[in-house]
N, C-alpha and C positions, 0 to 999 in steps of 0.2 A: 451661678452655675446651673441651678435648677431652672431658672428663667430661660437660659440658653437651650437646654434640653427640651423644654416645653415649646419654645419657638420653633425648633427644628421639627418636632413631631407635628405641630400645627401646619407648618409649611408642607410637610409630606402629605398630610391629609387633604389640604386644599389642592395640591397638585393632583392627587389621586381623584378627587371629586371632579375637577375640570377635565381630566382625561376620560373618565366615564361619561361625562356629559357630551364630550366631542364624539365619542363612539356612538352614543344614542342618536345624536343628530345625523351622523353619517348613515346609520342603519335606517332612519326614518326617511332620508333622502334617496334611499335605494342603493347607496354605495356600501359594500361590505367593509367592515373594519380591516385595516391593513394587517396582514399576517407578518409575524417576524420571519424574515428570510434567513435561511441558513446560508452561510458563506459557501461559495463554490469551492470545490477542491482545488488545490494548487495545480497550476498548469505543468509544473515540472515535478518529478518525483524527488523526494528528499533522500531516498535511498535507505531509510531507516526501517521500512516495513517490507516484508517479503511479498505481500500482495502487490504493493506498488511496484516493486522490482519486477515481478512476474508480468504485470500488465505492460510495463514500459518495455520489457524485453520483447514482448510479442507484438507491440504496436508497430504497424507499418512495415512488417517484415514478411518476406516471402513465406508461403506455407510449405515450401519444399523442404523436406527433411534431409539434413546432411549428417552423415555418420562420421565419427571420429575413431574408427577402429573399436567401436563399442557396441557392436550389434548384439552381443550377449546380454546387454542391459534390457533389451526388449522383453526378456523373460519376466521382468519385474514390473511390467506395465500395470498400472492401477494399484500398485502396492502402496499402502499409506507410508508416509515418511517415517513414522515411529515404529514400523513393523519389520525393519530390516535386521538381520542377524549381524553380529560383529564381523563375520567374514564377508558378508555382502557390503557392509559399510567400507571395509578395507578395500574391496574391489573397486568401489566408486572412487575412493581416495587415490588408489593407484592410477586410475585413468586420469583423474583430475590433475595429479602432479606430473603426468607425462605431457600434458597439454602446454602449448605456448600460452602465456598470459593473454595474448591477443585473440586466442581461439576460445577462451573460456565463455565469453558471452554467447558465441555461436553454439557452443556445446550445450549450454543451459537452454537456449532456444530449442535446440534439437530435442533435448529431453522433454521439454514442455509439450512440443508438438507430438511427441511419441507417447505422451501421458505417463511419463516416468517421473515420479517424485524423487527429489534429492533427499538423502537421509538428513534428518534434523541436525545431527552432529557435524555435518559438513557445510551446512548453509552459511554460517558466518564467514568461513574461509572463502567460499565462493563469492559471496557478496562483496567482500573486501577486494578481491581481484577484479570483479566487474566494476566497482566504483573507481578503482585505480585506472582501469582502462578508459573509463569515461573521462576522467580528469586529463589523461594523456591526449585523448582525441579532441578535447576542447581547444 
């Protein structure tokens, strides 16, 4: 057992030595050592992150703002999502539940273009409807 552990450690040391030697040879030849590349982000949104949802909702969409009988929400432009009063959250919720499910992605785009943040307590419900609409549209 001890011999096996010693053999594995020696194999690791030899591998490390040759790796360092190769890097030194590349540097001497004028080639910089290869950098570890970070993987590119996935091409499609997984739907699990709000930032990903926000970016995918705005991607390739017209910058024309469409209102959904919610002009009064413009009063809350640039209000942080965690700063809404319970009454304001209820107002958002009332508007959200009067929308057709197919209108929810457009409504969210409209809010984003108008720089109106959705209250945090309502985000999960909205993302659920948006994801359902994506699955229907596929």
